C-alpha positions in Angstrom: 0.3 -0.1 0.1 3.3 2.5 0.4 2.4 3.4 -3.4 -0.7 4.1 -2.0 1.1 6.4 -0.3 3.2 7.4 -1.8 0.9 9.6 -4.3 -1.5 11.3 -1.9 0.6 12.1 0.7 2.7 13.8 -2.6 -1.2 15.4 -4.0 -1.9 16.5 -0.1 0.7 18.8 -0.2 0.4 21.0 -3.5 -3.5 20.6 -2.6 -2.7 23.1 -0.1 0.0 24.9 -1.2 -1.5 25.3 -4.9 -4.6 26.9 -2.6 -3.1 29.1 -0.3 -1.8 30.6 -4.2 -4.0 33.6 -3.9 -2.6 34.4 0.2 0.7 33.1 0.1 2.0 34.0 -3.7 3.7 31.5 -6.3 6.4 30.2 -2.5 3.5 28.4 -1.5 3.2 26.0 -5.2 7.0 26.0 -5.6 7.9 25.0 -1.6 4.6 22.2 -1.9 5.6 21.3 -4.7 9.4 20.1 -3.5 7.7 18.7 -0.6 5.7 16.1 -2.5 8.7 15.6 -4.5 10.5 14.3 -1.7 7.6 12.6 -0.7 7.6 10.9 -4.0 11.4 10.1 -3.7 11.1 8.3 0.3 8.8 6.4 0.2 10.9 3.3 -1.4 9.2 1.2 -2.6 9.3 -3.0 -1.4 12.6 -5.2 -2.8 11.0 -7.2 -5.9 13.4 -10.7 -7.0 16.0 -9.5 -9.8 14.2 -11.4 -12.2 11.1 -9.7 -11.9 8.9 -8.7 -14.8 7.9 -5.2 -14.2 5.7 -2.2 -16.8 8.4 0.2 -17.4 8.7 3.1 -16.3 7.5 6.5 -17.7 4.5 5.3 -20.4 2.8 3.2 -16.8 3.3 5.0 -13.8 5.3 8.2 -14.3 2.7 9.2 -17.2 0.0 9.1 -15.6 1.2 10.1 -12.1 2.8 13.4 -14.0 -1.0 13.7 -15.4 -3.2 13.3 -12.5 -1.3 15.3 -9.8 -1.7 17.8 -12.5 -5.3 17.3 -12.5 -6.4 17.0 -9.6 -4.1 20.0 -7.7 -6.0 22.8 -10.7 -9.3 21.1 -9.7 -8.9 21.3 -5.6 -7.0 24.6 -6.2 -9.5 26.4 -8.7 -12.6 27.7 -6.4 -10.3 29.5 -4.3 -7.8 30.9 -7.1 -11.6 32.2 -8.2 -12.7 33.6 -4.8 -9.8 35.8 -4.8 -10.4 37.7 -6.4 -14.3 38.7 -5.2 -13.7 38.6 -1.1 -17.3 40.9 0.1 -18.5 38.6 -2.0 -17.7 35.3 0.4 -17.4 37.9 3.5 -21.1 38.7 3.2 -22.4 35.4 2.8 -18.8 34.2 5.1 -17.9 31.3 2.1 -14.6 29.8 2.7 -14.5 28.6 -1.5 -16.3 29.3 -5.1 -19.1 27.8 -5.4 -17.0 26.6 -7.8 -16.2 24.1 -5.9 -19.8 22.1 -6.8 -18.1 21.2 -10.6 -14.3 21.3 -9.7 -14.1 19.7 -6.6 -16.1 16.1 -8.5 -13.6 16.2 -11.1 -11.0 16.0 -8.9 -12.0 13.3 -6.9 -12.5 11.2 -10.6 -9.7 12.2 -11.7 -7.7 10.1 -8.6 -8.3 7.2 -10.2 -5.2 7.8 -12.6 -3.0 8.1 -9.8 -4.6 4.8 -8.1 -4.2 3.2 -11.3 -0.7 4.5 -11.6 -0.4 2.9 -8.3 -1.2 -0.8 -9.1 1.4 -0.5 -12.5 3.9 0.7 -9.5 3.3 -2.6 -7.2 3.1 -5.0 -10.2 6.3 -7.8 -10.7 5.9 -11.3 -12.2 7.9 -13.8 -11.7 8.1 -16.8 -14.3 8.7 -19.7 -11.4 8.7 -23.8 -12.2 5.4 -24.3 -11.0 4.0 -21.3 -11.5 3.8 -17.8 -11.8 4.1 -15.2 -8.5 2.7 -11.9 -8.5 2.5 -9.3 -6.7 0.1 -6.5 -6.8 -1.3 -3.5 -4.9 -2.6 -6.7 -2.7 0.3 -9.1 -1.7 2.0 -11.0 -3.5 0.7 -14.7 -4.2 1.8 -18.1 -6.3 -0.5 -18.6 -8.9 0.2 -22.4 -9.8 -0.3 -23.4 -13.3 -3.1 -26.5 -12.4 -4.7 -23.3 -10.9 -5.7 -21.6 -14.6 -7.8 -22.8 -16.1 -7.8 -20.3 -19.0 -6.4 -17.6 -20.9 -8.7 -14.9 -22.5 -8.1 -11.6 -23.8 -8.8 -8.5 -22.0 -9.5 -5.1 -22.8 -10.9 -1.9 -20.7 -11.1 1.7 -22.5 -10.6 4.3 -20.7 -14.2 5.5 -18.5 -16.0 8.1 -20.4 -16.2 10.8 -18.0 -12.8 10.7 -18.2 -12.9 11.6 -22.4 -15.6 14.6 -20.9 -12.1 16.2 -19.0 -10.5 17.4 -21.7 -13.2 20.6 -23.2 -12.4 21.1 -19.7 -8.3 21.5 -19.7 -8.6 23.2 -23.4 -11.1 25.7 -21.0 -8.4 25.4 -19.4 -5.3 26.1 -20.8 -3.8 22.9 -20.2 -4.4 21.5 -24.1 -1.4 19.6 -23.9 -3.5 17.4 -20.8 -6.7 17.6 -23.2 -5.1 16.0 -26.4 -3.1 13.6 -23.6 -6.6 12.0 -23.0 -8.3 12.4 -26.3 -6.1 9.5 -27.6 -6.0 7.7 -24.7 -5.7 4.4 -25.7 -7.4 0.9 -24.3 -5.7 -1.4 -23.0 -5.7 -5.1 -23.8 -3.8 -7.6 -22.7 -4.3 -10.6 -21.0 -6.9 -11.6 -18.1 -5.9 -15.1 -16.5 -9.5 -16.9 -15.0 -8.4 -19.0 -11.7 -9.9 -22.6 -11.3 -11.2 -20.5 -7.6 -13.6 -17.9 -10.5 -11.0 -15.1 -10.0 -9.2 -13.6 -12.5 -5.8 -11.5 -12.9 -5.9 -9.3 -15.7 -1.5 -8.4 -17.1 -2.2 -5.4 -19.1 -0.1 -5.3 -22.7 1.5 -1.9 -22.3 3.9 -1.3 -21.3 4.8 -4.5 -21.1 4.9 -6.6 -24.0 7.5 -7.6 -25.0 8.1 -9.4 -21.9 4.1 -11.2 -21.9 5.2 -12.9 -25.5 7.3 -14.5 -22.2 4.8 -15.2 -19.7 2.0 -16.9 -23.4 4.7 -19.3 -23.5 5.5 -19.9 -20.5 1.2 -20.6 -19.2 1.1 -23.1 -23.5 4.7 -24.6 -21.9 2.8 -26.0 -19.2 -0.8 -27.0 -20.6 -2.0 -23.2 -19.8 -6.3 -23.7 -22.1 -6.5 -21.0 -24.1 -9.1 -19.2 -25.7 -9.5 -19.1 -29.3 -8.9 -15.7 -29.4 -4.9 -16.0 -27.9 -4.6 -19.5 -29.9 -2.6 -17.8 -32.1 -1.1 -15.5 -30.1 2.8 -15.6 -29.5 
């Protein structure tokens, strides 16, 4: 769970610093960025075997983290920035933040899903052993014996529709790069290990393609059944 802790501690510092920008100036935002980077880097990842397969860090972990921090921080701080220009209105009504929070804070909460997924990519590793696949995820480490795997099926998951709705908002806020990244995002594909107890374990292909081929080869070598769509995949 330290991958989640790493992200949400850094996020808390960023949100605090950028929300204080109207009253404390750019220094607050700059200091929060430095502290967030230190927190992000200081929390060590759990040790993993040297032979473990992991997702490529830039496309699967660091890129999504950067996008998630940007979206969440801006959406959270926006009502504080809007409030700073109309102090008389908030003094009369006793409001702490701009009513824009009703729109922007739910978007910040939704955007937190990006950090949730990047934490899962960061925590994942896989080792091919003689009797099965040793897999570590956010939920913990387990050995999946080859006889436990009933079938290997294709996996596909598209970007949530709600995330695509953020693109126009980002353009309006002067963040065309982030909007373009959302609109150009591809579906996530890979394989799903269907276990004998009915549970499944997804292994994504993106940023893991060469390693996934070796996993498929090991599964075939141990006689694991493949869905028809994957029988010709090498």
